[in-house]
C-alpha positions, 0 to 999 in steps of 0.5 A: 525573527521568531527564532535563530535556530530550530529545536533540533539544531544545537550541539555542544559546539554551540555552547556560549551562543545566545539563541532564540528558539520557538516551538511547542511545549512538550512538557514543563517540570519543576525540579530542585529550584529549577524549571525545565522545559522541553521545547519541540518543533518538527526538527527535534526537542531542546531542553530549556532551563530557568533557575528560581533563585536568580530569575524568580519572575521568569521561573514563575512564567515558566511554571505556568506553561501548559502542554502545547503552549506556543512560546518563544525562548531566548537564552544561552547555550550551555553544556548539560551536566546530565546528558541525554543520549536519546536525543541529538540535542541531549548534550546541551540546554539553553539557560533562559533569559526571556520567554514570550508566550505566543499562544496558549493552548488547551490541554490536548485530548491525548498525549503528543508522545511517540506512544499516545494514549489516544484511540484511533478515532480520537486521533483522527478527529484531531489529526493536526495534533496527531501529526505533531507526534514523531511517528507521523512526522517521520512518515511525512518526512519519508514521503517527502524524501521518496517523492523527491528521489522519484523526481530526481531519478525520472528527471535524470532519465529524461521524463517530463512531469506533466499534469492531467485533468481531475474533471474527466469523463466516466468510463465503464471499466474498473472500480466505481467512479466518484462523479461531480455534477456540472453547474454549467452543464446541468444534468451532466457529470464529470468523473474524478480519474481512477488513474490518468490512463487515457491521458498518458496514452494520449501524451504518447500520441502527442510525442511526449515519449517519457511522461510521469506524474505523482498524481492523485487518483480516486476510486469509490470502493470498499476500504481497508488498511492499504486502500483509500478513496483518494490515493497517490500514484507514481504514474509513468509512460514511455514510447518506443519500448518493449516490456524489457525496457520498462522493467529495467528502467523501473527496477532501477528506480526502485533500486535507487530508492532502496539505496538512497532512502534506506541504504538497502541493496536489493537483488540485481536483477530482481527475480521474475515469476509468471502469474501461473507460477505465482498462483500454483506455488503461492496461491497469490498474484502478489506472492511473499517470497521472504519465506518458503512454505510453498503450495504442493499439488497432492491431487494424485496422492489424495484421490482414490482412498475413499475419502469423499471430500478429496475424491469429489474435488478437482484439486487438493493442495498442501503447505508444509509448516516447518517445525509445527508438528507440536501443534496441539489439538486445540491449536489445530481446531482453532486453525480449522475455525480460522480457515472457515472464516468468510475471508478464507472460505474453506469448509474444513482443514486436514492436517498431517503431523510428521512426528520426530520418530518418523511416524504420521498422525493425521485427521484422515488416518481412517482413509490413509495408511502410513505409506500413503501419508509418507507419499504426501510428505515426500511431495511436500518435501516435509521433514520430521517435526513438520506439519502438513496442512491440506485444503481442496476445491476448485483449483484456483479457489483452493490455491487462493485459500492455501495462499491465505493460510500460508500468509497466516502461518508466516505471521504466526511463525514470525517469518514476515520481517517488515525490514526484510525486503524481497521484491519481484516482478510478476509477468504474463498475466491472463489478458481476460477473466471470464465471469460465469454470472454475466457470461462475458470476459473482463479485462484482468488489468484494463481494456488498453492492455496489449496481448502478447504478440505471440498470442494474437492468433488466440486473441482473434479466435471466437473460441472461449478456451483460446481467449482464456489462453491469451497472456497480457503483455503486463507486469506487476511489481510485488514487494513482501506480498504487496502489489506496489505497482503494475502496468503493461505494454499498451494497445497502440493500433486502432483495429486491435483496440476495437477487437479488445472492446469486441471481446469485452462485449462493448459495442462499437457504438458504446466504444465510440461514445465512451472511448472514441477520443482515444480510438480516433487518436490512434488513427493519427499515428500512435507509437508503440508504448507502455508504462506502469503506475506505482501506488506511492502511499503503499511504497512509502508505508512498506519503506516505513515498515508498516502495512497500513498506508494511513500514517503516510497520508497527511489527512486520510479517510476512515474505513467508511470513507469519512474524514472525521476531522472535517465531518465529510462527506456532508449535505449541501444546502438547498441553494447549491442543490438548485444550482446543480439541478439536483434533488435528494431522495434521502429522507432526513430524520 
Protein backbone atom coordinates (compact mmCIF):
# COMPACT_ATOMS: atom_id res chain seq x y z
CA UNK A 1 0.00 0.00 0.00
CA UNK A 2 1.22 3.48 -0.80
CA UNK A 3 -0.50 4.89 2.30
CA UNK A 4 -2.25 3.80 5.47
CA UNK A 5 -3.91 7.17 6.07
CA UNK A 6 -4.70 10.35 4.18
CA UNK A 7 -3.09 13.71 4.94
CA UNK A 8 -6.28 15.01 6.51
CA UNK A 9 -7.07 12.06 8.73
CA UNK A 10 -4.67 11.90 11.68
CA UNK A 11 -5.54 13.39 15.09
CA UNK A 12 -4.07 13.47 18.60
CA UNK A 13 -5.80 10.16 19.36
CA UNK A 14 -3.53 8.55 16.72
CA UNK A 15 -0.32 9.42 18.68
CA UNK A 16 2.11 6.48 18.79
CA UNK A 17 0.87 4.87 15.56
CA UNK A 18 3.25 4.02 12.75
CA UNK A 19 1.74 5.41 9.55
CA UNK A 20 2.54 5.81 5.87
CA UNK A 21 1.35 8.87 3.97
CA UNK A 22 1.59 9.80 0.30
CA UNK A 23 1.04 13.11 -1.44
CA UNK A 24 2.55 16.33 -2.76
CA UNK A 25 5.10 18.50 -0.96
CA UNK A 26 3.40 21.80 -0.21
CA UNK A 27 6.66 23.16 1.17
CA UNK A 28 9.80 22.02 2.99
CA UNK A 29 11.72 24.22 5.41
CA UNK A 30 14.77 23.82 7.64
CA UNK A 31 14.50 25.22 11.18
CA UNK A 32 16.72 24.68 14.24
CA UNK A 33 18.33 21.43 13.20
CA UNK A 34 15.11 19.97 11.86
CA UNK A 35 13.45 19.73 8.46
CA UNK A 36 9.68 20.23 8.35
CA UNK A 37 7.60 19.10 5.37
CA UNK A 38 3.98 20.00 4.74
CA UNK A 39 2.54 17.02 2.85
CA UNK A 40 -0.72 17.59 0.96
CA UNK A 41 -3.37 15.46 -0.67
CA UNK A 42 -7.00 16.29 -1.41
CA UNK A 43 -7.99 15.49 2.17
CA UNK A 44 -5.69 17.98 3.89
CA UNK A 45 -2.14 18.70 5.06
CA UNK A 46 0.02 16.85 7.59
CA UNK A 47 3.29 18.17 8.95
CA UNK A 48 6.27 15.77 8.78
CA UNK A 49 9.46 16.17 10.83
CA UNK A 50 13.03 14.94 10.38
CA UNK A 51 15.86 15.66 12.87
CA UNK A 52 19.35 16.38 11.50
CA UNK A 53 21.18 15.02 14.54
CA UNK A 54 19.61 11.58 14.63
CA UNK A 55 18.78 11.06 10.93
CA UNK A 56 21.36 12.94 8.86
CA UNK A 57 20.82 10.91 5.65
CA UNK A 58 17.02 11.22 5.88
CA UNK A 59 17.36 14.91 6.66
CA UNK A 60 19.56 15.35 3.59
CA UNK A 61 16.91 13.69 1.42
CA UNK A 62 14.18 15.85 2.96
CA UNK A 63 16.22 19.01 2.36
CA UNK A 64 16.32 18.30 -1.39
CA UNK A 65 12.54 17.99 -1.76
CA UNK A 66 11.02 20.64 -4.00
CA UNK A 67 7.52 22.00 -4.19
CA UNK A 68 5.01 19.50 -5.65
CA UNK A 69 7.38 16.51 -5.41
CA UNK A 70 5.28 13.37 -4.99
CA UNK A 71 6.56 11.36 -2.01
CA UNK A 72 5.74 8.49 0.29
CA UNK A 73 6.61 9.05 3.95
CA UNK A 74 6.62 6.63 6.88
CA UNK A 75 6.91 7.53 10.55
CA UNK A 76 5.33 7.77 13.99
CA UNK A 77 2.49 10.11 14.90
CA UNK A 78 3.44 12.49 17.72
CA UNK A 79 1.66 15.35 19.44
CA UNK A 80 3.01 18.69 18.28
CA UNK A 81 4.63 21.04 20.77
CA UNK A 82 3.54 24.07 18.75
CA UNK A 83 0.02 23.34 17.58
CA UNK A 84 -1.63 24.84 14.48
CA UNK A 85 -5.31 25.54 15.07
CA UNK A 86 -5.82 26.55 11.41
CA UNK A 87 -5.79 22.97 10.08
CA UNK A 88 -7.62 19.84 11.36
CA UNK A 89 -4.32 17.92 11.70
CA UNK A 90 -2.64 20.78 13.56
CA UNK A 91 -2.33 18.91 16.88
CA UNK A 92 0.03 16.26 15.48
CA UNK A 93 3.03 15.71 13.26
CA UNK A 94 4.74 12.61 11.91
CA UNK A 95 8.33 11.91 13.00
CA UNK A 96 9.76 10.29 9.87
CA UNK A 97 11.71 7.07 9.56
CA UNK A 98 11.67 6.92 5.76
CA UNK A 99 11.01 8.96 2.62
CA UNK A 100 10.53 7.62 -0.92
CA UNK A 101 10.43 10.08 -3.79
CA UNK A 102 7.75 8.73 -6.11
CA UNK A 103 8.09 11.53 -8.66
CA UNK A 104 10.11 14.70 -8.85
CA UNK A 105 8.40 17.85 -10.06
CA UNK A 106 9.42 20.98 -11.90
CA UNK A 107 8.83 24.21 -10.02
CA UNK A 108 5.18 25.07 -10.78
CA UNK A 109 4.51 28.28 -12.74
CA UNK A 110 2.46 29.68 -9.86
CA UNK A 111 2.09 28.96 -6.17
CA UNK A 112 -0.32 26.19 -5.18
CA UNK A 113 -1.84 28.26 -2.40
CA UNK A 114 -5.35 29.50 -1.55
CA UNK A 115 -4.26 32.94 -2.79
CA UNK A 116 -2.12 32.17 -5.81
CA UNK A 117 0.27 34.50 -7.60
CA UNK A 118 -0.82 33.12 -11.00
CA UNK A 119 -3.03 35.12 -13.35
CA UNK A 120 -6.26 33.70 -14.76
CA UNK A 121 -4.81 32.83 -18.17
CA UNK A 122 -1.75 31.12 -16.66
CA UNK A 123 -3.83 29.11 -14.22
CA UNK A 124 -6.19 28.08 -17.04
CA UNK A 125 -3.24 26.80 -19.09
CA UNK A 126 -2.17 24.65 -16.12
CA UNK A 127 -5.67 23.85 -14.92
CA UNK A 128 -4.55 20.51 -13.45
CA UNK A 129 -2.28 22.46 -11.11
CA UNK A 130 -4.94 25.05 -10.32
CA UNK A 131 -7.27 22.21 -9.31
CA UNK A 132 -4.82 21.32 -6.52
CA UNK A 133 -5.61 24.61 -4.76
CA UNK A 134 -8.15 24.53 -1.93
CA UNK A 135 -10.70 26.96 -3.47
CA UNK A 136 -11.09 24.79 -6.57
CA UNK A 137 -10.84 21.56 -4.62
CA UNK A 138 -13.65 22.72 -2.35
CA UNK A 139 -15.69 23.76 -5.39
CA UNK A 140 -15.34 20.27 -6.87
CA UNK A 141 -16.33 18.68 -3.55
CA UNK A 142 -19.36 20.96 -3.30
CA UNK A 143 -20.38 20.08 -6.86
CA UNK A 144 -20.09 16.36 -6.11
CA UNK A 145 -22.15 16.69 -2.95
CA UNK A 146 -24.83 18.71 -4.73
CA UNK A 147 -25.13 16.08 -7.46
CA UNK A 148 -25.32 13.32 -4.87
CA UNK A 149 -28.09 15.08 -2.93
CA UNK A 150 -30.05 15.84 -6.11
CA UNK A 151 -29.99 12.16 -7.02
CA UNK A 152 -30.98 11.15 -3.49
CA UNK A 153 -33.94 13.54 -3.45
CA UNK A 154 -35.27 12.69 -6.91
CA UNK A 155 -34.79 8.95 -6.40
CA UNK A 156 -36.81 9.23 -3.20
CA UNK A 157 -39.58 10.95 -5.21
CA UNK A 158 -39.78 8.13 -7.75
CA UNK A 159 -37.73 9.64 -10.59
CA UNK A 160 -35.73 7.50 -13.00
CA UNK A 161 -32.38 8.74 -14.29
CA UNK A 162 -32.39 8.07 -18.04
CA UNK A 163 -29.67 9.11 -20.49
CA UNK A 164 -30.54 10.76 -23.80
CA UNK A 165 -28.40 11.09 -26.99
CA UNK A 166 -25.70 13.69 -27.60
CA UNK A 167 -25.83 13.33 -31.39
CA UNK A 168 -29.22 14.66 -32.44
CA UNK A 169 -31.02 16.69 -35.13
CA UNK A 170 -30.53 20.45 -35.40
CA UNK A 171 -33.67 22.50 -34.73
CA UNK A 172 -34.22 26.17 -35.58
CA UNK A 173 -35.35 27.68 -32.27
CA UNK A 174 -33.15 28.76 -29.37
CA UNK A 175 -29.42 29.45 -29.42
CA UNK A 176 -27.01 28.45 -32.17
CA UNK A 177 -26.23 24.73 -32.35
CA UNK A 178 -22.83 23.07 -32.31
CA UNK A 179 -22.84 20.73 -35.32
CA UNK A 180 -20.92 17.51 -35.90
CA UNK A 181 -20.24 16.21 -39.43
CA UNK A 182 -21.13 12.58 -40.11
CA UNK A 183 -18.51 10.40 -41.84
CA UNK A 184 -21.04 7.67 -42.65
CA UNK A 185 -23.62 10.12 -43.97
CA UNK A 186 -21.45 12.59 -45.83
CA UNK A 187 -22.79 16.09 -46.26
CA UNK A 188 -25.08 15.65 -43.26
CA UNK A 189 -24.60 16.81 -39.67
CA UNK A 190 -25.62 15.98 -36.16
CA UNK A 191 -26.21 18.73 -33.61
CA UNK A 192 -25.17 18.61 -29.97
CA UNK A 193 -28.24 19.09 -27.74
CA UNK A 194 -28.95 22.52 -26.25
CA UNK A 195 -31.11 20.52 -23.85
CA UNK A 196 -32.85 17.13 -23.92
CA UNK A 197 -36.20 18.94 -24.36
CA UNK A 198 -37.82 16.77 -27.03
CA UNK A 199 -36.39 13.55 -25.62
CA UNK A 200 -37.80 14.11 -22.16
CA UNK A 201 -41.20 14.83 -23.69
CA UNK A 202 -40.94 11.61 -25.72
CA UNK A 203 -40.13 9.77 -22.48
CA UNK A 204 -43.42 11.08 -21.09
CA UNK A 205 -45.20 9.73 -24.19
CA UNK A 206 -43.37 6.44 -23.54
CA UNK A 207 -44.89 6.26 -20.06
CA UNK A 208 -41.84 7.09 -17.90
CA UNK A 209 -43.76 9.56 -15.81
CA UNK A 210 -40.86 10.86 -13.70
CA UNK A 211 -37.55 11.37 -15.51
CA UNK A 212 -34.39 13.23 -14.57
CA UNK A 213 -30.84 13.52 -15.79
CA UNK A 214 -27.80 15.51 -14.71
CA UNK A 215 -26.87 16.13 -18.29
CA UNK A 216 -24.31 17.96 -20.42
CA UNK A 217 -25.78 20.57 -22.81
CA UNK A 218 -24.19 22.63 -25.57
CA UNK A 219 -24.88 26.13 -26.94
CA UNK A 220 -22.76 28.05 -29.42
CA UNK A 221 -23.30 31.53 -27.98
CA UNK A 222 -21.30 34.47 -26.69
CA UNK A 223 -19.82 33.76 -23.28
CA UNK A 224 -19.67 35.55 -19.94
CA UNK A 225 -18.92 34.73 -16.30
CA UNK A 226 -22.00 32.52 -15.81
CA UNK A 227 -22.11 31.00 -19.30
CA UNK A 228 -20.07 28.23 -20.94
CA UNK A 229 -20.43 26.52 -24.35
CA UNK A 230 -20.86 23.21 -22.55
CA UNK A 231 -22.73 23.23 -19.29
CA UNK A 232 -24.73 20.92 -17.04
CA UNK A 233 -28.44 20.85 -16.29
CA UNK A 234 -30.54 19.05 -13.72
CA UNK A 235 -33.15 18.12 -16.32
CA UNK A 236 -36.55 16.89 -15.11
CA UNK A 237 -39.97 16.01 -16.50
CA UNK A 238 -43.20 14.70 -14.95
CA UNK A 239 -46.49 13.40 -16.33
CA UNK A 240 -50.03 14.06 -15.09
CA UNK A 241 -49.03 17.27 -13.35
CA UNK A 242 -50.12 20.89 -13.24
CA UNK A 243 -47.88 23.88 -12.53
CA UNK A 244 -48.49 23.71 -8.79
CA UNK A 245 -47.29 20.09 -8.63
CA UNK A 246 -44.02 20.96 -10.36
CA UNK A 247 -43.34 24.05 -8.24
CA UNK A 248 -44.02 22.26 -4.96
CA UNK A 249 -41.80 19.28 -5.77
CA UNK A 250 -38.79 21.28 -6.93
CA UNK A 251 -39.21 23.88 -4.25
CA UNK A 252 -38.80 20.90 -1.94
CA UNK A 253 -35.64 19.86 -3.74
CA UNK A 254 -34.07 23.29 -3.34
CA UNK A 255 -35.09 23.43 0.30
CA UNK A 256 -33.46 20.00 0.78
CA UNK A 257 -30.21 21.18 -0.88
CA UNK A 258 -30.03 24.34 1.19
CA UNK A 259 -30.58 22.45 4.42
CA UNK A 260 -28.38 19.43 3.80
CA UNK A 261 -25.50 21.18 2.01
CA UNK A 262 -25.43 24.61 3.69
CA UNK A 263 -27.61 24.08 6.78
CA UNK A 264 -29.69 27.07 5.66
CA UNK A 265 -33.46 27.32 5.98
CA UNK A 266 -35.20 29.14 3.15
CA UNK A 267 -38.80 30.42 3.08
CA UNK A 268 -41.57 27.85 3.03
CA UNK A 269 -43.44 28.47 0.82
CA UNK A 270 -41.17 30.51 -1.41
CA UNK A 271 -42.49 33.85 -2.66
CA UNK A 272 -43.94 34.05 -6.17
CA UNK A 273 -44.06 37.00 -8.54
CA UNK A 274 -45.53 37.41 -12.01
CA UNK A 275 -43.26 38.39 -14.87
CA UNK A 276 -45.15 41.65 -15.22
CA UNK A 277 -44.65 42.55 -11.54
CA UNK A 278 -40.97 41.62 -11.78
CA UNK A 279 -40.46 43.94 -14.74
CA UNK A 280 -42.51 46.79 -13.25
CA UNK A 281 -40.86 46.67 -9.82
CA UNK A 282 -37.35 45.35 -10.52
CA UNK A 283 -36.74 45.89 -14.25
CA UNK A 284 -35.71 42.25 -14.58
CA UNK A 285 -37.31 38.85 -15.02
CA UNK A 286 -34.78 37.54 -12.48
CA UNK A 287 -35.17 40.05 -9.64
CA UNK A 288 -32.80 40.26 -6.70
CA UNK A 289 -35.16 40.67 -3.74
CA UNK A 290 -32.46 40.83 -1.06
CA UNK A 291 -32.88 44.60 -0.95
CA UNK A 292 -35.53 47.20 -1.77
CA UNK A 293 -34.88 50.14 -4.06
CA UNK A 294 -37.75 49.05 -6.32
CA UNK A 295 -38.78 50.94 -9.45
CA UNK A 296 -41.46 53.61 -9.21
CA UNK A 297 -43.56 54.80 -12.16
CA UNK A 298 -43.44 58.63 -12.00
CA UNK A 299 -44.62 59.24 -15.56
CA UNK A 300 -47.66 61.24 -14.45
CA UNK A 301 -45.62 63.38 -12.04
CA UNK A 302 -42.81 63.90 -14.61
CA UNK A 303 -44.91 64.90 -17.61
CA UNK A 304 -46.21 68.40 -18.24
CA UNK A 305 -43.36 70.53 -16.89
CA UNK A 306 -41.91 71.65 -20.25
CA UNK A 307 -38.95 69.31 -19.79
CA UNK A 308 -38.79 67.83 -23.30
CA UNK A 309 -36.71 64.81 -22.28
CA UNK A 310 -39.51 63.57 -20.01
CA UNK A 311 -42.47 64.86 -22.04
CA UNK A 312 -41.32 63.03 -25.16
CA UNK A 313 -40.96 59.66 -23.41
CA UNK A 314 -43.59 56.97 -22.96
CA UNK A 315 -42.37 56.13 -19.47
CA UNK A 316 -40.44 57.83 -16.66
CA UNK A 317 -39.26 55.69 -13.75
CA UNK A 318 -37.18 56.19 -10.62
CA UNK A 319 -35.39 54.30 -7.87
CA UNK A 320 -34.81 55.68 -4.38
CA UNK A 321 -31.30 55.05 -3.04
CA UNK A 322 -31.40 55.19 0.76
CA UNK A 323 -28.93 57.50 2.47
CA UNK A 324 -27.20 58.55 -0.77
CA UNK A 325 -28.16 62.24 -0.87
CA UNK A 326 -24.58 62.93 0.24
CA UNK A 327 -23.32 61.86 -3.20
CA UNK A 328 -21.04 64.57 -4.60
CA UNK A 329 -21.36 66.12 -8.04
CA UNK A 330 -18.31 64.14 -9.09
CA UNK A 331 -19.94 60.88 -8.00
CA UNK A 332 -23.17 61.79 -9.80
CA UNK A 333 -21.28 62.68 -12.97
CA UNK A 334 -19.48 59.32 -12.81
CA UNK A 335 -22.82 57.54 -12.33
CA UNK A 336 -24.24 59.41 -15.32
CA UNK A 337 -21.36 58.19 -17.47
CA UNK A 338 -21.91 54.69 -16.12
CA UNK A 339 -25.55 54.55 -17.30
CA UNK A 340 -24.47 55.78 -20.75
CA UNK A 341 -22.40 52.65 -21.29
CA UNK A 342 -23.71 50.29 -24.01
CA UNK A 343 -24.43 47.65 -21.36
CA UNK A 344 -27.05 50.01 -19.85
CA UNK A 345 -27.99 52.15 -22.83
CA UNK A 346 -29.31 55.34 -21.19
CA UNK A 347 -28.78 58.76 -22.77
CA UNK A 348 -28.48 60.48 -19.42
CA UNK A 349 -29.48 60.43 -15.76
CA UNK A 350 -31.63 62.80 -13.69
CA UNK A 351 -31.07 62.98 -9.95
CA UNK A 352 -33.09 64.41 -7.06
CA UNK A 353 -31.44 64.87 -3.66
CA UNK A 354 -33.81 64.86 -0.69
CA UNK A 355 -31.78 66.90 1.78
CA UNK A 356 -31.86 66.29 5.52
CA UNK A 357 -33.55 69.70 6.02
CA UNK A 358 -36.50 68.62 3.86
CA UNK A 359 -35.52 70.61 0.76
CA UNK A 360 -34.73 69.21 -2.67
CA UNK A 361 -31.83 69.72 -5.04
CA UNK A 362 -32.02 68.22 -8.52
CA UNK A 363 -30.56 68.35 -12.00
CA UNK A 364 -33.97 69.56 -13.26
CA UNK A 365 -34.59 72.44 -10.82
CA UNK A 366 -35.21 74.73 -13.80
CA UNK A 367 -38.35 72.78 -14.70
CA UNK A 368 -39.59 71.32 -11.38
CA UNK A 369 -40.57 73.26 -8.28
CA UNK A 370 -39.95 72.08 -4.74
CA UNK A 371 -43.59 70.97 -4.62
CA UNK A 372 -43.19 69.01 -7.87
CA UNK A 373 -40.09 67.27 -6.54
CA UNK A 374 -41.90 66.55 -3.26
CA UNK A 375 -44.64 64.79 -5.27
CA UNK A 376 -42.04 62.57 -6.93
CA UNK A 377 -40.41 61.86 -3.56
CA UNK A 378 -43.80 60.87 -2.18
CA UNK A 379 -44.38 58.33 -5.00
CA UNK A 380 -40.89 56.94 -4.36
CA UNK A 381 -41.50 56.82 -0.59
CA UNK A 382 -38.24 58.72 -0.12
CA UNK A 383 -37.01 60.02 3.22
CA UNK A 384 -34.67 62.93 3.97
CA UNK A 385 -31.13 61.87 3.10
CA UNK A 386 -32.21 59.71 0.14
CA UNK A 387 -31.20 60.07 -3.50
CA UNK A 388 -33.72 59.56 -6.31
CA UNK A 389 -32.35 58.46 -9.71
CA UNK A 390 -34.56 58.87 -12.78
CA UNK A 391 -34.43 57.32 -16.27
CA UNK A 392 -36.94 57.44 -19.11
CA UNK A 393 -37.72 55.89 -22.50
CA UNK A 394 -39.96 53.16 -23.93
CA UNK A 395 -41.51 51.42 -20.94
CA UNK A 396 -39.76 48.03 -20.96
CA UNK A 397 -36.42 49.47 -22.05
CA UNK A 398 -36.52 52.15 -19.34
CA UNK A 399 -37.46 49.56 -16.71
CA UNK A 400 -34.60 47.29 -17.80
CA UNK A 401 -32.14 50.20 -17.56
CA UNK A 402 -33.43 51.07 -14.10
CA UNK A 403 -33.13 47.42 -13.11
CA UNK A 404 -29.48 47.42 -14.18
CA UNK A 405 -28.86 50.68 -12.28
CA UNK A 406 -30.60 49.22 -9.23
CA UNK A 407 -28.24 46.22 -9.17
CA UNK A 408 -25.23 48.51 -9.56
CA UNK A 409 -26.35 50.66 -6.62
CA UNK A 410 -26.98 47.51 -4.59
CA UNK A 411 -23.37 46.47 -5.26
CA UNK A 412 -22.00 49.91 -4.39
CA UNK A 413 -23.94 50.01 -1.12
CA UNK A 414 -22.96 46.44 -0.16
CA UNK A 415 -26.54 45.15 -0.21
CA UNK A 416 -25.86 41.92 -2.11
CA UNK A 417 -24.36 39.55 0.47
CA UNK A 418 -23.72 36.28 -1.44
CA UNK A 419 -24.66 34.21 1.60
CA UNK A 420 -27.99 35.95 2.14
CA UNK A 421 -30.24 33.71 0.04
CA UNK A 422 -33.52 35.08 -1.30
CA UNK A 423 -35.23 32.61 -3.68
CA UNK A 424 -38.51 33.11 -5.52
CA UNK A 425 -40.55 31.80 -8.43
CA UNK A 426 -41.30 34.09 -11.37
CA UNK A 427 -44.49 32.93 -13.12
CA UNK A 428 -46.94 33.94 -15.86
CA UNK A 429 -44.43 34.91 -18.53
CA UNK A 430 -45.67 36.14 -21.88
CA UNK A 431 -45.89 33.16 -24.23
CA UNK A 432 -44.62 35.13 -27.22
CA UNK A 433 -42.23 37.97 -28.05
CA UNK A 434 -42.80 40.16 -31.10
CA UNK A 435 -39.74 41.16 -33.10
CA UNK A 436 -40.17 44.34 -35.17
CA UNK A 437 -37.14 43.61 -37.31
CA UNK A 438 -38.43 40.28 -38.61
CA UNK A 439 -42.14 41.09 -38.09
CA UNK A 440 -42.87 37.79 -36.40
CA UNK A 441 -43.41 36.22 -33.00
CA UNK A 442 -40.79 34.16 -31.20
CA UNK A 443 -41.37 31.82 -28.28
CA UNK A 444 -40.18 33.47 -25.05
CA UNK A 445 -39.18 30.04 -23.70
CA UNK A 446 -39.42 27.40 -26.44
CA UNK A 447 -42.09 26.25 -28.92
CA UNK A 448 -43.25 23.38 -26.71
CA UNK A 449 -44.43 25.64 -23.87
CA UNK A 450 -48.20 25.52 -23.29
CA UNK A 451 -50.35 28.65 -23.13
CA UNK A 452 -52.34 29.27 -19.96
CA UNK A 453 -55.61 27.34 -20.35
CA UNK A 454 -57.61 30.50 -19.65
CA UNK A 455 -55.85 32.29 -22.53
CA UNK A 456 -56.64 29.78 -25.29
CA UNK A 457 -59.16 32.11 -26.93
CA UNK A 458 -56.46 34.77 -27.39
CA UNK A 459 -54.01 32.07 -28.54
CA UNK A 460 -56.27 31.19 -31.45
CA UNK A 461 -56.92 34.83 -32.34
CA UNK A 462 -55.41 36.38 -35.46
CA UNK A 463 -54.96 39.72 -33.73
CA UNK A 464 -51.42 40.66 -32.71
CA UNK A 465 -52.63 42.44 -29.57
CA UNK A 466 -54.50 39.31 -28.44
CA UNK A 467 -51.48 37.06 -28.98
CA UNK A 468 -49.32 39.48 -26.99
CA UNK A 469 -51.69 39.04 -24.03
CA UNK A 470 -51.27 35.25 -23.89
CA UNK A 471 -49.37 34.06 -20.82
CA UNK A 472 -47.27 30.92 -20.84
CA UNK A 473 -47.79 28.14 -18.35
CA UNK A 474 -44.13 28.74 -17.46
CA UNK A 475 -42.02 29.45 -14.39
CA UNK A 476 -38.44 30.34 -13.45
CA UNK A 477 -36.61 29.68 -10.20
CA UNK A 478 -34.62 32.80 -9.29
CA UNK A 479 -32.01 33.20 -6.56
CA UNK A 480 -30.24 36.45 -5.70
CA UNK A 481 -30.81 37.97 -9.13
CA UNK A 482 -29.80 34.85 -11.06
CA UNK A 483 -32.12 32.53 -12.95
CA UNK A 484 -31.17 29.09 -11.69
CA UNK A 485 -33.85 27.13 -13.47
CA UNK A 486 -36.88 27.36 -15.66
CA UNK A 487 -39.58 25.24 -17.15
CA UNK A 488 -43.18 24.98 -18.16
CA UNK A 489 -46.19 22.82 -18.59
CA UNK A 490 -45.79 21.46 -22.12
CA UNK A 491 -48.12 21.29 -25.07
CA UNK A 492 -49.32 17.70 -25.26
CA UNK A 493 -51.97 17.93 -27.96
CA UNK A 494 -50.94 17.75 -31.63
CA UNK A 495 -53.39 20.45 -32.75
CA UNK A 496 -52.20 22.94 -30.11
CA UNK A 497 -48.59 22.23 -31.10
CA UNK A 498 -49.42 22.84 -34.77
CA UNK A 499 -51.04 26.15 -33.83
CA UNK A 500 -47.91 27.14 -31.94
CA UNK A 501 -45.78 26.47 -35.01
CA UNK A 502 -48.23 28.48 -37.09
CA UNK A 503 -48.00 31.47 -34.73
CA UNK A 504 -44.21 31.26 -34.85
CA UNK A 505 -44.24 31.35 -38.65
CA UNK A 506 -43.08 27.75 -39.05
CA UNK A 507 -44.88 26.22 -42.03
CA UNK A 508 -46.54 22.84 -41.72
CA UNK A 509 -43.92 21.46 -44.14
CA UNK A 510 -41.02 22.82 -42.07
CA UNK A 511 -42.69 21.67 -38.86
CA UNK A 512 -43.01 18.17 -40.29
CA UNK A 513 -39.36 18.09 -41.36
CA UNK A 514 -37.97 19.55 -38.13
CA UNK A 515 -40.47 18.41 -35.49
CA UNK A 516 -42.48 15.67 -37.18
CA UNK A 517 -41.21 13.04 -34.76
CA UNK A 518 -42.72 14.77 -31.72
CA UNK A 519 -45.94 15.84 -33.49
CA UNK A 520 -46.47 12.24 -34.56
CA UNK A 521 -45.66 10.98 -31.06
CA UNK A 522 -48.41 13.17 -29.62
CA UNK A 523 -50.90 11.33 -31.85
CA UNK A 524 -50.26 8.12 -29.93
CA UNK A 525 -51.47 9.33 -26.56
CA UNK A 526 -49.33 12.00 -24.92
CA UNK A 527 -50.15 12.60 -21.25
CA UNK A 528 -50.36 16.11 -19.76
CA UNK A 529 -46.78 16.80 -18.68
CA UNK A 530 -44.36 19.47 -17.58
CA UNK A 531 -40.97 19.96 -16.04
CA UNK A 532 -38.01 22.20 -15.67
CA UNK A 533 -34.23 22.30 -15.82
CA UNK A 534 -31.85 23.85 -13.30
CA UNK A 535 -28.48 25.20 -14.40
CA UNK A 536 -26.38 22.93 -12.21
CA UNK A 537 -23.17 24.94 -12.62
CA UNK A 538 -24.97 28.12 -11.54
CA UNK A 539 -26.58 26.41 -8.57
CA UNK A 540 -23.17 25.19 -7.40
CA UNK A 541 -21.58 28.62 -7.88
CA UNK A 542 -24.26 30.43 -5.85
CA UNK A 543 -24.11 27.82 -3.10
CA UNK A 544 -20.36 28.46 -3.06
CA UNK A 545 -20.87 32.22 -2.79
CA UNK A 546 -19.48 32.98 -6.27
CA UNK A 547 -20.91 34.68 -9.35
CA UNK A 548 -18.71 32.92 -11.91
CA UNK A 549 -19.33 29.27 -12.74
CA UNK A 550 -15.83 28.53 -14.03
CA UNK A 551 -14.38 27.50 -10.68
CA UNK A 552 -17.17 24.92 -10.35
CA UNK A 553 -16.34 23.24 -13.68
CA UNK A 554 -13.23 21.08 -13.70
CA UNK A 555 -12.06 22.09 -17.18
CA UNK A 556 -13.88 25.22 -18.38
CA UNK A 557 -13.43 27.30 -21.53
CA UNK A 558 -12.35 30.94 -21.60
CA UNK A 559 -14.39 33.91 -22.88
CA UNK A 560 -13.55 33.00 -26.47
CA UNK A 561 -14.75 29.43 -26.01
CA UNK A 562 -11.19 28.10 -26.02
CA UNK A 563 -9.61 25.45 -23.84
CA UNK A 564 -6.16 27.02 -23.45
CA UNK A 565 -4.85 23.92 -21.67
CA UNK A 566 -5.60 21.65 -24.66
CA UNK A 567 -5.36 24.45 -27.24
CA UNK A 568 -8.82 23.60 -28.54
CA UNK A 569 -10.58 24.09 -30.88
CA UNK A 570 -7.87 23.31 -33.40
CA UNK A 571 -7.55 22.35 -37.05
CA UNK A 572 -7.91 18.73 -38.14
CA UNK A 573 -5.63 17.07 -40.66
CA UNK A 574 -6.34 16.61 -44.36
CA UNK A 575 -7.19 12.92 -43.95
CA UNK A 576 -9.94 13.70 -41.44
CA UNK A 577 -11.24 16.49 -43.67
CA UNK A 578 -11.40 14.10 -46.62
CA UNK A 579 -13.16 11.38 -44.61
CA UNK A 580 -15.80 13.90 -43.57
CA UNK A 581 -16.13 15.37 -47.06
CA UNK A 582 -15.24 18.81 -45.73
CA UNK A 583 -13.34 21.65 -47.35
CA UNK A 584 -11.90 24.61 -45.44
CA UNK A 585 -12.43 28.12 -46.80
CA UNK A 586 -10.16 29.63 -44.13
CA UNK A 587 -6.82 30.81 -45.52
CA UNK A 588 -3.91 29.89 -43.27
CA UNK A 589 -1.27 32.56 -42.73
